[in-house]
N, C-alpha and C positions, 0 to 999 in steps of 0.2 A: 664448419664459416669460421668466419675469418673474426678474431677480436674489435676488429673493428666496426665489422656487421653486429657484432653480438652486442656490442655497449650500443650501439645505433636504436637497433630494438628495445633495448630495457628501458632507452629513455625515451620511446613515443610518446607523441599525447595519450593519453587515454588508454594505457598497461595496464593501469592496476584496476581502474573501473570496467573495462572489459574480461581482464581475468576474474573478476569477482564475479560478474554477469553469468559468467561461463559456468561456474561453481555451481550453481542453484539446483539442478538437479541432485548430483552430490548429497547440496543439505538437507533437501527435501528425503531425501533417503534415509537420510541419518535419525532428521527427526521421527522418520515413521518407525525405524527400525529402533533406534534408542533409545530418544526422547518421550511416543508412545504412552509407554508403561508410567515413568514417572510423573507427565500431567494428567494420566488417569486417575492416579494414587490423588493428585493435589484436587483435581475435578470433584470427584466422591469426598473428600475430607472436610470440603467447602458447601456440598449439595447438602450433608448432613448438619452444616449451621441454620438450612432452610433460610438461604438469604431474598428478601422482595420486594428490592429495588437495585441495580446497577449504575454503579457512579467510574466514567472511563475517563481516565487522565495521560493528558500525555502530551507531545511539541512535535511540531516538525512530521515528517513523516511516521514517524509511530502513532504521531495522529489518526493520518488517516487509518492505517492497522486498527485505530481504536475506532472509528467509524466502520469499520469493516464488522467489527464484533458485535457494534451494535443491531446493527441490520439480523445478524444470527441472532444473538439473545431476545432478542423484541419477535423477530420470526419463527424461531426454530422452538424455543422456550417460552416466551408470552411473557419473559420479565420486563419490567420499563426500565427503560435505560434513559441517564442523560450522561454529557460530556461534560467537564467539571470545569468553569472558572475558578484557576487554582489561585487568581488574586486574591480572590473572595474572604481566603484565611491567611495569606504569606504577604498582602500588603494590604489588607484591611481587619482581619483578624478576626475573621469571623469565625464560629462555633458551633456549626451546626450537627442538630442530633441525627448519629448516622448507625444509631441500634439497627440490627437488620439489614443491611446495608452492606452488600460487596464493594468496593473500591477496587479496580484494576487499575495501575498503572506500567502504562508500554513504554520503555528508551529503550533504545538501541545498546546505548552505555551505561545506563544506569547512575548518571551523575551528577547529574543539574541540580543547581540547588534549592529552587521552588518546585520540582517533582519530588526530593525526598523529602522538603518541608512539607511539604502536601501530603501524602501519606502515611507520612512521623502524624501531621493531628487528625488524621482522619484515624487512625485507627485510636489514639484517644481518647475519640469520641465514640466511641464502642465499633466501629468498621470491621470487616473482614478485609483485610488485606491482600491485596497478590501482587506484585511483581511480576511481567513479563519482561525478560533481558536478555541481550548477550553478552552480560557478564553476573557470573554469579558472588565474584567479591564486589561488588557494587556496593554502595552507599545505599541505595534503592533497596537492591536485595535485603539490607542487612535489617532494614528499618521496617519491613514488611513479615508480615507472619508468613505468609504463603511466596514459592518465589517458582517460575518456572524459566529454565534457560533455553534459548533458540537453536542454543549450538550448530550457528553460521559460524564461526570462527573469527578470527581475527579480521574484520573490514577497516582497509587503509585508505580508501578513493574517500571520497569527500561524499561525493552523490552516495545514499545508501542505496542498495540494491537488494542484494539476498539478506540479510537484515529485515528489508520489508515482507518479502515472501515468508520467509522463516518463521516472521510472527505471524503473518497471516494462520499460515498452518498450526502453529501450537495454539493461536486461539480459536480455531476451530475443533482441532481435536481437545480443548475443553468444554467448547461448548458442546460438543457429542459428548462428552462425559461426565457433564450434567446434567444432561437429559441420559444417558444410561446408554447412549452410544458406542460403538466398539470403535467408529472415523474407519471401517474399512473402504470407502470408496474414496479414497484418498490415496489410494495404493496406486490408481492409475499415472499422478499424479508427475514425480519423476521423469516417467518414460516421450510422455506428452509435451514436459518444459524441453526435458533434449532435444526434442522433434522440432517448435518452436525456433530455438535460440540455433540450431539449426537452417535457419533461412534468411541469414543475416541478408544474402544478395538483394531479397525482397524489402528487407526495410531500407536499405540503403538507397534504393528507387524511390521508397516511397520519400528519404529524405531530401530530396534535390527539388521537391517540391517547396521545401523551406525554409531553404537557404538563405533567401532573402527575406525571408517574412516581418512583417513589421510588429504583428500580433497576432494570437491563437485561439481561438476558443476550443474545449471540450466538452464534452457531454452526454450525462448517461443515464439514469437510472436505475431503483431498486440498489442491489448489490453490484453494480457495475462504478454506481458515483465516489464509492472511494475509490476507485482506480482513477478517472476522469481526474479527480483529485491531485493523486500522487504524479499521475502523467503532468501534468501542468506545471507540480514544483518540480519536477525531475528536469524539462525542459524551459525553468525559469533560473534554475540553481546552473545549470550547466551550461545555455546557449543563449541567457539574458534574455529573449524573447518574451514578454508582456505575455505570459498564458491564463486563460481567464477558464475557470471551471463552472459551471452549474449541473444542478439537476437541468433536466429534461422539462420539469414540469417548469421551474424557476426560470427558464430561460423562455418562456412564451412569456413572461408577465414583464415584459418593460428590455434586457436585453438585449431580444432578437430584432430589436429595433437598429443596432449594429452593425447587422450581418450584412455581405450584400455580395455581388460575385467574384470578389475578389475577398473577400474573408474567409485564411481557411478555417475549415472546422472540424475535427477528430469527434466522430460519434462514437463510444465504446456502447455494441448489442451487448448484453447480455441473453442467452439462448433460453430465453424462460420468461415469467412475469414482465421483470423488468424489462427486456427485452420490447414486448409488444407494448408496454405503457409509453416507451419512446418512438412507436411508429408514429404515431403524429405530431411528430417535432423533425424526424427525419423528413415527412412529408411536406410542410410550413420551409425545411432548411431549402430543400429541392427549390421548392416554389421560388423560394429567393433567389434561385442561381449561384448559390455559394457552392463554395473548391472544399466539397465535401468527402471526408475519409471513412470508412469504417471499419472499427475494430471488431469480429464478431461472424457471425454465422455464416454460412455462402450463402446462401438467398438474400439476407442485409449487404452484402459486400459488392454483389451485382447486379443494386441496384444505386450504388455511388460512385462519385467521378473516380475514386480508386480505393484501396484497401487490403487489407491483410485479413486471410480466413482462416481460423481458428478451430481446432480438433476437439469441438463440445459435445460431438454425438455421446451420449454415454453420461456425460460429466455432469450431475447437480449443479443446478443454478448458483449453490451457494458456494461452490468451489472454482466455478470459472474464473474469478477475481487472480486470482493464482497464476493463471496463466493469460489470462487479460493484459495483465502490466508486465508480459515480458518484452515483446514485441514495442511497447511503449518507452521501455525500458532502452531498447539499442534503437530509435529515432532518436531518442534525448540526448544518448552518445553521438549518432551518426549527423548527426545536426550539428552536433556540435564542433563536430571535427570536420566538417562540410565550410561552417564559419571560420575555421583558422582558429580556432581555440583546444583548452586542455578540459577537457571533462574530470578528470582526477582531481584539481585544483580550481575550482572559482573563486572567484575574488572575494574576498570579505569575510569569505565562510572560514569555520573549524569546526573541526570534529566533535565534539562536544562542545555546543551552548549552552554556557551559562547563564538559564535565566533565574529571574528570581524575584 
């Protein structure tokens, strides 16, 4: 390869995001092989404290990972969960009684001041505090009683990809540990992730549908809902397409009126109870003539305008979000490239967003 061609390759738009997406099977395997024992130890120590309620604290992509954890904790462990409104503490100075509460703060960098301040205040208010980050030396890890490293390695592209799936797997293993499980169903994920990421040509074909899109709607239910929110975020921050994410139930309560036969809709159909709950929504979307693309099992993809079949057979519903997001990350990348933009460096964004 000539030096000129090598330089062109190194400077091509999206090369960093592309490389980090490709690392995800390796990252998932690293968590299972190296991170799982530490996560299990943390889970056992927290379980011994007997928390009765969980508060999840995060921003951006990490907020979608926290929402996934909310589903896990409420469905699998029966623990009531809430998503923290940080400004109640950081802006309004509220001092809630957080005894017997587990506060889990999810942050790729662990550096945002409001996350650090909110977690510090929660610990002072009596909470058991856990930070889930990609940086064990971060300020957030320092102020938390417990820490889980998601072991994703340095992430340089502004759109988070591998840290998102790494956070999902770490949170799954945490919940498994809190409930006394061993996390063994997750062993299939690295190989399945590699198979999905190898189907890039399929995603590139889908991306051509959205090159000139003016808006998009992404919907799901149950465990797939965090995937819909994360996919919308990725599309907005890379391609700048306004992408609206809705629970299928919420979509029927009004926003369905904006969907017509030229409206692109992506449905994330989890193979399980969430997918079953979404079926009436899919019927309504088809009835309105929506340009419907389905990410999910073969039976659901067959009834859509187009789609991407996920290898979900034998994969528990609660683990499918780790696979569902992969073609949608690729889609955001391919749409952005098709629109002549660089997904590595979205305008107006910084890797660490310092909200207060």
